[in-house]
C-alpha positions in Angstrom: 0.0 0.0 0.0 1.4 3.4 -0.9 2.3 5.7 2.0 0.4 9.0 1.4 2.0 12.1 2.7 -1.1 13.0 4.8 -0.8 9.8 6.9 2.9 10.3 7.7 2.3 12.4 10.8 0.2 9.6 12.3 2.9 7.1 11.5 5.5 9.3 13.2 3.5 9.6 16.3 3.0 5.9 16.4 6.8 5.2 16.1 6.3 3.3 12.9 7.4 5.8 10.3 10.9 4.3 9.8 9.4 0.8 9.4 6.9 2.2 6.9 9.7 3.4 4.7 10.7 -0.3 4.1 7.1 -1.1 3.0 7.7 0.4 -0.5 10.6 -2.2 -1.1 10.2 -5.9 -1.7 12.6 -8.1 0.2 13.6 -11.5 -1.2 14.5 -14.1 1.4 17.6 -16.3 0.9 15.8 -19.5 2.1 18.9 -21.8 2.2 20.9 -19.3 4.2 18.1 -18.8 6.7 17.5 -22.6 6.9 21.2 -23.1 7.8 20.9 -20.7 10.6 17.6 -22.2 11.8 19.5 -25.5 12.3 21.7 -23.7 14.9 18.9 -22.0 16.8 18.4 -23.2 20.4 15.0 -22.4 22.0 16.5 -22.9 25.5 18.8 -19.9 25.1 17.3 -18.0 22.1 20.7 -17.9 20.5 22.5 -19.5 17.5 25.0 -22.0 18.6 28.1 -21.4 16.4 31.5 -23.0 16.5 33.0 -20.0 18.3 30.2 -19.4 20.7 26.7 -17.9 20.8 25.1 -15.0 18.9 21.6 -13.8 18.4 19.3 -10.9 17.3 19.0 -8.4 20.1 17.0 -5.2 20.8 20.0 -3.3 19.5 19.7 -5.0 16.1 16.0 -4.2 16.0 16.7 -0.5 16.7 19.4 -0.1 14.0 17.9 -2.4 11.4 14.2 -1.4 11.6 14.3 1.9 13.6 11.6 0.7 16.0 11.4 2.0 19.6 12.5 -0.6 22.1 11.4 1.2 25.3 7.8 1.7 26.3 4.8 -0.3 27.3 4.4 -3.9 26.4 2.3 -4.7 23.3 -0.5 -6.7 24.9 -4.2 -6.9 25.7 -6.8 -9.3 24.5 -7.3 -10.9 21.1 -10.9 -10.0 20.3 -13.3 -10.1 23.2 -13.0 -6.4 23.9 -16.4 -6.0 25.5 -15.4 -8.6 28.1 -11.9 -7.6 29.1 -11.6 -3.9 28.3 -13.3 -1.1 30.2 -15.6 0.6 27.8 -14.9 -2.1 25.2 -17.4 -3.0 22.5 -18.1 -6.0 20.4 -15.3 -6.4 17.9 -17.2 -6.0 14.7 -19.2 -3.1 15.9 -16.0 -1.4 16.9 -14.5 -2.3 13.6 -17.4 -0.6 11.7 -17.0 2.6 13.8 -13.3 2.8 13.1 -13.4 2.1 9.4 -16.9 3.2 8.4 -18.1 -0.2 7.2 -17.8 -3.9 7.8 -16.0 -6.2 5.4 -18.2 -8.6 3.4 -18.6 -12.1 4.8 -16.4 -13.7 2.2 -13.5 -11.5 3.4 -13.9 -12.5 7.1 -12.6 -15.6 8.8 -13.2 -15.7 12.6 -11.2 -12.7 13.9 -9.3 -11.9 10.8 -10.0 -9.9 7.6 -8.4 -10.7 4.3 -5.8 -8.1 3.3 -7.2 -7.7 -0.2 -10.2 -5.9 1.4 -7.9 -3.4 3.0 -5.9 -3.1 -0.2 -8.9 -2.5 -2.4 -10.8 -0.3 0.0 -8.0 1.9 1.3 -5.2 1.9 -1.2 -5.9 5.3 -2.8 -6.6 8.3 -0.6 -9.0 10.8 -2.2 -7.3 14.2 -2.8 -10.1 16.0 -1.1 -10.4 13.6 1.9 -11.3 15.1 5.2 -9.2 14.7 8.3 -11.4 11.9 9.6 -11.1 10.1 6.3 -7.3 10.4 6.6 -7.4 8.9 10.1 -9.4 5.9 8.7 -6.8 5.4 6.0 -4.0 5.7 8.6 -5.6 3.0 10.7 -5.9 0.7 7.7 -2.3 1.3 6.7 -1.0 0.7 10.3 -3.0 -2.6 10.6 -1.6 -3.8 7.3 1.9 -2.7 8.2 1.8 -4.5 11.6 0.3 -7.7 10.2 2.7 -8.0 7.2 6.0 -6.4 8.1 6.3 -7.2 11.8 3.9 -9.8 13.0 3.1 -11.8 9.9 2.1 -15.4 10.5 2.1 -18.4 8.2 -1.4 -17.5 6.8 0.4 -14.5 5.1 -2.8 -12.8 3.9 -5.0 -12.2 6.9 -5.1 -9.1 9.2 -6.1 -9.8 12.8 -8.4 -7.4 14.6 -6.4 -7.5 17.8 -5.0 -4.2 16.6 -8.4 -2.4 16.9 -7.6 -0.9 20.4 -4.3 0.4 19.1 -5.8 1.8 15.9 -8.6 3.5 17.9 -6.0 5.7 19.7 -3.5 6.7 17.0 -2.0 9.4 19.1 -1.2 6.9 21.9 0.5 4.3 19.8 3.9 5.9 20.3 4.1 4.8 23.9 4.5 1.1 23.1 7.7 -0.9 22.7 7.2 -2.1 19.1 10.8 -3.3 18.9 10.6 -5.7 21.9 7.2 -7.1 20.6 8.7 -7.7 17.1 11.7 -9.5 18.6 9.5 -11.6 20.8 7.6 -12.7 17.7 10.8 -13.5 15.8 12.0 -15.6 18.8 8.8 -17.5 18.9 8.7 -18.2 15.2 12.3 -19.4 15.4 11.5 -21.6 18.4 8.6 -23.1 16.5 10.5 -23.8 13.3 13.2 -25.5 15.4 10.7 -28.3 15.8 11.4 -31.0 13.3 7.7 -31.2 12.3 7.5 -27.5 11.4 8.6 -26.6 7.9 7.4 -22.9 7.5 8.9 -19.8 9.0 7.1 -16.6 9.7 7.9 -13.3 11.5 10.0 -10.3 10.6 12.4 -12.2 8.3 13.9 -9.1 6.7 15.3 -8.4 10.2 16.9 -11.8 10.5 18.4 -11.8 7.0 19.8 -8.3 7.4 21.3 -9.3 10.8 23.1 -12.2 9.1 24.5 -10.0 6.3 25.7 -7.3 8.7 27.3 -9.7 11.2 28.9 -12.2 8.8 30.8 -10.5 5.9 31.7 -13.8 4.3 28.0 -14.6 3.8 26.8 -11.3 2.5 26.2 -10.7 -1.2 28.7 -8.6 -3.1 28.0 -5.1 -4.5 25.9 -3.7 -1.6 28.4 -1.2 -0.2 26.1 1.9 -0.1 23.6 2.0 2.8 21.5 4.5 4.7 19.0 4.4 7.5 17.3 2.0 8.0 20.2 -0.4 7.8 17.9 -3.2 6.6 17.2 -1.3 3.4 20.8 -1.9 2.3 19.8 -5.4 1.0 16.4 -4.4 -0.5 17.6 -5.0 -4.1 19.2 -8.4 -3.2 17.8 -11.2 -5.4 19.0 -14.7 -4.3 19.3 -17.5 -6.7 16.2 -19.7 -6.9 17.8 -23.0 -8.0 19.7 -25.8 -6.2 18.4 -24.9 -2.8 19.3 -28.3 -1.3 22.9 -28.0 -2.4 23.1 -24.4 -1.2 21.8 -25.5 2.3 24.7 -28.0 2.4 27.2 -25.3 1.4 25.9 -22.8 3.9 26.0 -25.5 6.6 29.6 -26.2 5.9 30.4 -22.5 5.8 28.9 -22.0 9.2 30.9 -25.0 10.5 34.1 -23.3 9.4 33.4 -19.9 11.0 35.7 -18.7 13.8 35.4 -15.7 16.2 37.4 -13.7 13.6 34.6 -14.2 11.0 31.9 -12.3 12.9 31.6 -8.6 13.3 30.7 -8.2 17.0 30.0 -4.5 16.7 28.9 -3.5 13.2 27.1 -0.4 14.4 30.0 1.2 16.0 31.6 2.1 12.7 31.7 5.9 11.9 30.0 5.5 8.6 27.1 3.7 10.3 26.8 6.3 13.1 26.7 9.0 10.5 23.5 7.8 8.9 21.4 6.4 11.9 18.7 8.5 13.4 19.8 10.3 16.6 16.9 9.0 18.5 18.3 5.5 18.2 21.4 6.5 20.2 19.6 8.2 23.1 20.2 6.6 26.5 16.5 6.0 26.9 16.6 3.4 24.2 20.3 2.3 24.2 20.2 1.1 27.8 17.5 -1.4 26.9 20.0 -3.2 24.7 21.6 -4.5 27.9 18.4 -5.6 29.6 18.0 -9.3 30.5 14.2 -9.2 30.6 11.0 -10.5 29.2 9.8 -9.7 25.7 6.1 -9.5 25.4 3.7 -9.7 22.4 0.2 -10.6 23.6 0.3 -14.3 24.5 3.9 -14.6 23.4 6.5 -14.3 26.2 10.2 -14.7 25.3 13.4 -14.0 27.1 16.1 -11.5 26.1 19.2 -13.4 27.2 21.8 -10.7 26.2 24.1 -11.9 29.0 25.0 -14.8 26.7 26.1 -12.6 23.8 28.1 -9.9 25.7 30.6 -9.4 22.8 27.8 -8.0 20.6 27.7 -5.1 23.1 31.4 -4.6 23.3 32.4 -6.9 26.2 34.2 -10.1 26.9 32.0 -13.2 27.1 32.1 -15.1 30.3 30.8 -18.6 31.1 27.0 -17.8 31.3 24.6 -18.9 34.0 22.0 -21.6 33.3 19.4 -20.4 30.9 15.9 -19.7 32.2 13.5 -22.5 31.5 10.4 -21.0 29.7 9.0 -24.2 28.2 5.7 -23.5 29.8 5.6 -20.1 28.1 6.5 -21.7 24.8 3.4 -23.8 25.0 1.2 -20.7 25.2 0.2 -19.1 21.9 -3.3 -17.7 22.6 -5.2 -20.6 21.0 -6.7 -21.8 24.2 -9.2 -19.0 24.4 -9.1 -15.3 24.8 -8.1 -13.6 28.0 -6.6 -10.4 29.3 -2.9 -11.2 29.0 -1.5 -8.5 31.2 -3.3 -10.2 34.1 -2.7 -13.8 32.9 1.0 -13.1 32.6 1.1 -10.6 35.5 4.5 -11.6 36.8 6.2 -11.2 33.4 4.5 -7.9 32.8 5.7 -6.7 36.1 9.2 -7.8 35.1 9.0 -5.7 32.0 7.7 -2.7 33.9 10.8 -3.0 36.1 13.1 -3.5 33.0 15.6 -0.9 34.1 16.5 -3.1 37.1 17.3 -5.9 34.6 20.0 -3.8 32.8 23.3 -5.5 33.2 26.7 -3.8 33.4 29.1 -4.5 30.6 32.7 -3.3 30.6 33.6 -2.3 27.0 36.9 -3.4 25.6 38.8 -2.7 22.4 38.7 -6.3 21.2 35.4 -7.9 22.2 35.0 -11.6 22.0 34.9 -14.8 24.0 37.3 -15.4 26.8 39.7 -18.4 27.0 37.7 -19.8 29.8 34.5 -19.5 27.8 36.0 -21.2 24.7 37.4 -24.0 26.8 33.9 -24.5 28.3 32.2 -24.1 24.9 34.4 -26.6 23.1 33.4 -29.2 25.7 29.7 -28.5 26.0 28.4 -27.4 22.6 27.6 -29.2 19.4 29.7 -27.0 17.2 29.6 -28.8 13.9 26.6 -30.0 11.9 28.3 -31.2 8.7 29.3 -34.9 8.4 32.8 -35.7 9.5 33.8 -36.6 6.0 32.9 -33.1 4.8 34.4 -31.2 7.7 37.7 -32.3 9.2 39.7 -29.4 10.8 42.2 -30.2 13.6 42.2 -26.5 14.6 38.6 -26.8 15.9 39.6 -27.2 19.6 42.5 -24.8 19.6 41.9 -21.6 21.6 43.2 -18.6 19.7 45.9 -16.5 21.3 43.7 -13.3 21.4 41.3 -15.1 23.7 44.0 -15.3 26.3 44.8 -11.7 25.8 41.3 -10.6 26.5 41.4 -12.0 30.0 38.2 -12.8 31.7 35.1 -11.0 32.8 32.8 -11.2 35.8 29.3 -12.6 35.5 27.0 -9.5 35.5 24.2 -9.3 38.0 20.8 -10.1 36.7 17.3 -10.6 38.0 16.5 -14.1 39.2 13.3 -15.6 38.1 12.0 -19.2 38.7 12.0 -21.7 35.9 8.7 -22.3 34.1 9.0 -25.9 32.8 6.2 -27.4 30.8 5.1 -30.1 33.2 2.8 -31.8 30.6 5.8 -32.3 28.4 7.9 -33.7 31.3 5.0 -36.1 32.2 4.7 -37.3 28.6 8.4 -38.1 28.6 8.0 -40.1 31.8 5.3 -42.4 30.4 6.0 -45.7 28.8 5.1 -45.7 25.1 6.3 -42.2 24.2 8.4 -41.8 21.1 11.6 -41.4 23.3 11.0 -44.6 25.2 10.0 -46.3 22.0 13.4 -45.5 20.5 15.3 -46.2 23.7 13.9 -49.7 24.1 13.4 -50.6 20.5 16.3 -53.0 20.8 14.1 -55.3 23.0 11.6 -55.7 20.3 14.3 -56.2 17.6 16.0 -58.8 19.7 12.7 -60.7 20.2 12.0 -60.6 16.5 15.4 -61.9 15.6 15.0 -64.7 18.2 11.7 -65.6 16.7 12.7 -65.3 13.1 11.9 -69.0 12.4 8.2 -68.7 13.4 5.5 -67.4 11.1 2.8 -67.1 13.7 4.2 -64.0 15.3 2.7 -60.7 14.3 4.2 -57.3 14.5 4.5 -55.9 18.0 2.5 -52.8 18.7 4.1 -50.6 21.4 1.5 -47.8 21.2 -1.9 -47.3 22.7 -4.4 -47.3 19.9 -6.4 -44.2 19.8 -9.4 -46.0 18.4 -9.6 -48.0 21.6 -8.6 -45.3 24.0 -12.1 -44.5 25.2 -13.8 -47.8 24.5 -15.8 -49.1 27.5 -14.9 -52.6 28.9 -17.4 -55.4 28.5 -17.5 -58.7 30.4 -16.2 -60.5 27.3 -13.0 -58.3 27.3 -11.3 -60.6 29.7 -10.4 -63.3 27.1 -9.2 -62.9 23.5 -8.5 -65.7 21.1 -5.0 -64.9 20.1 -4.0 -61.8 22.1 -3.5 -60.3 25.5 -5.0 -57.0 26.5 -5.2 -55.1 29.7 -7.9 -52.6 30.5 -7.8 -50.1 33.3 -10.7 -47.7 34.1 -10.5 -44.6 36.2 -13.4 -42.6 37.6 -11.5 -39.4 37.2 -13.5 -37.7 34.4 -15.2 -41.0 33.5 -12.5 -42.0 31.0 -11.5 -45.6 30.2 -8.1 -46.4 28.8 -7.1 -49.5 27.0 -3.5 -50.7 26.7 -2.5 -53.5 24.3 0.9 -55.0 25.0 1.3 -57.5 22.2 -1.0 -58.5 19.3 -0.1 -62.2 19.2 0.7 -64.4 22.2 0.5 -68.2 22.8 -2.8 -69.7 23.9 -1.5 -70.6 27.4 -0.8 -67.0 28.3 -3.4 -65.8 30.8 -5.3 -62.5 30.6 -5.4 -60.2 33.6 -7.6 -57.2 34.1 -7.7 -54.7 36.9 -9.6 -51.6 37.8 -7.6 -48.6 39.0 -9.8 -48.2 42.0 -8.5 -51.5 43.2 -5.7 -51.0 45.8 -2.4 -51.7 44.2 -1.1 -52.7 47.6 -3.8 -55.2 48.4 -3.1 -58.9 48.9 -5.0 -59.6 45.7 -2.6 -57.5 43.7 0.4 -59.6 44.7 -1.6 -62.8 44.5 -2.6 -62.1 40.9 1.0 -61.2 39.9 2.3 -64.3 41.7 -0.2 -66.5 39.9 0.9 -65.1 36.6 4.6 -65.6 37.2 4.0 -68.9 38.9 2.1 -70.3 35.9 5.0 -69.4 33.6 7.6 -70.7 36.2 5.7 -74.0 36.2 6.3 -74.5 32.5 9.8 -75.7 32.2 10.0 -76.2 28.4 7.7 -74.1 26.2 7.1 -74.3 22.5 6.9 -70.8 21.2 7.1 -69.6 17.6 8.4 -72.9 16.5 11.3 -73.0 18.9 11.8 -74.5 22.3 12.6 -72.2 25.2 14.0 -73.4 28.5 12.9 -71.4 31.5 15.7 -69.5 33.1 15.6 -67.4 36.2 18.5 -65.4 37.7 20.1 -66.6 40.9 18.9 -63.9 43.2 19.2 -64.7 46.9 16.8 -62.7 49.0 15.4 -62.9 52.5 11.7 -62.8 51.8 10.9 -62.4 55.4 12.8 -59.2 55.7 10.1 -57.1 54.1 6.3 -57.4 54.8 4.0 -54.8 53.2 2.0 -52.8 55.7 -1.7 -53.6 54.8 -4.7 -53.6 57.0 -6.1 -56.6 55.0 -3.2 -58.9 55.7 -4.8 -60.3 58.9 -7.5 -62.2 57.0 -5.6 -64.9 55.0 -1.9 -64.4 54.4 -0.7 -65.5 51.0 2.7 -67.1 50.6 3.3 -65.4 47.3 6.8 -63.9 47.7 8.4 -67.3 48.0 7.3 -68.2 44.5 9.8 -66.0 42.6 13.1 -64.4 43.6 12.4 -60.7 43.5 10.8 -58.2 45.9 8.3 -56.1 44.0 8.7 -53.2 46.5 12.5 -52.7 46.1 12.9 -49.2 44.6 14.9 -48.4 41.5 18.6 -48.6 41.8 18.6 -51.8 43.8 21.0 -54.7 43.0 18.1 -56.3 41.0 18.7 -53.7 38.3 20.5 -56.4 36.4 17.2 -58.2 35.9 14.3 -55.7 36.2 13.0 -53.1 38.6 9.5 -51.9 39.4 10.1 -48.3 38.4 12.9 -45.9 37.5 15.3 -46.2 34.6 18.2 -48.7 34.7 21.7 -47.2 34.5 22.3 -48.8 31.2 19.5 -46.7 29.7 21.5 -43.5 30.1 24.2 -44.4 27.6 24.1 -44.9 23.9 26.1 -48.2 24.0 24.6 -51.4 25.4 26.0 -52.6 28.8 28.9 -55.0 28.6 30.1 -57.8 30.8 33.6 -58.2 32.2 35.0 -59.8 29.0 33.7 -57.0 26.8 30.7 -58.8 25.4 27.3 -57.2 25.3 25.5 -58.1 28.4 21.8 -58.7 28.5 19.8 -55.5 29.0 17.3 -55.2 31.8 13.7 -55.1 31.1 12.3 -51.8 32.3 8.9 -52.0 34.1 7.2 -48.8 35.2 5.4 -48.4 38.5 2.3 -46.1 38.2 2.9 -43.0 40.3 -0.6 -41.8 39.6 -3.9 -43.4 38.8 -3.8 -42.0 35.3 -0.8 -44.2 34.4 -2.2 -47.5 35.7 -3.0 -48.7 32.2 0.7 -48.9 31.4 1.3 -51.3 34.3 -0.9 -54.0 32.9 1.0 -54.1 29.6 4.2 -54.2 31.7 2.9 -57.3 33.5 2.7 -59.1 30.1 6.2 -57.8 29.3 7.5 -59.4 32.4 5.6 -62.6 31.8 6.9 -63.0 28.3 10.5 -62.2 29.2 10.2 -64.6 32.2 8.9 -67.3 29.8 11.5 -66.7 27.1 14.4 -66.5 29.5 
């Protein structure tokens, strides 16, 4: 959309005039280059992990590249239910009609968004004799288009969200917001999303990211772009990357990044005299420049990210020290506003308060003539980071672990004081990783299934093992006939919490003599019946000395484990009725916690020590020892369904030796 002269004053008061100057130029993205950098992005630290250390886009880069204000109020509010969360708020589409004079047609509306073609067709040309109120309407339309495309574009690419209505309603007050920190928060979030292997599209202010790469890494920038002005991102507006051989270019860029050293990055590109001569004086005022050194929250509605500038001190002219542990914001990464509208300043009150006290989060950095990583930092980084991504055959450089002499000359620096905030882990993710049947545990213990398949290669009756819980059966109610299946074993556990019923299938094909056991979760796991059922299951297998299975003969083998069964008696009020002599039937105490000497066989919970390494455990003569069978103990009622499948795992391993 063209920027008419009469709307420029409104853009200047909103702090968006410099950004609007980029709107007349089309930026082409070098996708292979950006993809190579995305591979090195770490959501835990919001930095790129390079061979020489860490680097990232900071508030300083946003100020110089896009000319946006980085100090001010957080860009937040609600997403559309203005009449509910805002004082004096009105229904969204009524408010929209008042601000723009009309409503878009239904075919241009999708939920809380308006197709950008409606704005383009309706407000592209300002009438020469337009009144001041008409100019304000056109200014609102231009600003909403500018924010939705240049700064906060999403992967839909052609829809304008009406979350901007409260801002467009008060054009004179838009200048008090920190548009720079909101844009950086959105770029961080988009980078964190695309770091997921299942995400293939990248959104956000990508012209900022590409310009940052070109300014920081001279060896990667295109030739012939020596003349620049403010905004600094406009330097590359005429760059047209090649459009063929993208896969090979990604490989070349990846190898180029692997070969970078600390000498190949320009730590302070904005300190050059020719750069200072063209930037706007407002960028250099202390009001904005002090925010470059703030280790604080970055807020954009439901998006909360962390400005960890203490990990990239050389970008601000200092010597990089060994950083403190990164703040865990996994819980915040799981929030994107899709779970229903709310008033985000209240929902994220602690983080908004931290932004309001952002001046307290400004760290002190001692500027030096030769900024860069210290020797201590490089020694730590070489041992901790994954520095190279190319295959070893393509990249073999013995200088990779040598600390350059200038790093020793820089000396060391003290860890700057910063505000301490508690970690915000995503407990749901942690819980998922703890459950049996996740993708991680499936990969970790896939060797067990493979070993069984190799052992049973001569039999044709075996079917493929299914380690997952079938979604089709996840909420199927149990019937009385579910206790017996012709050729399979299943365990069903029901819980009254929420009325859900879960079904866990351990193996699809099992021999006919294998019993089926079912149990409701409201049965006490510590009752005598629990141990009796388990003892009966193991006892039946133990009584079969030679079993024909899959066309092969298996001899029952049990480890020689000497235990004093009388040393432990479970504390149960029901034990006085009829004691069961079940612990003498097999040589293991079910109540021994993880880490006991029985780890060489199996444990009722925890993870065996052999699971923490990539290589299988070995015996004294260097041969691969038998791996333990991991059996989980349900910590909560919700995981009881996994226990039943584990019973069958134990029974089968007990039978097969």
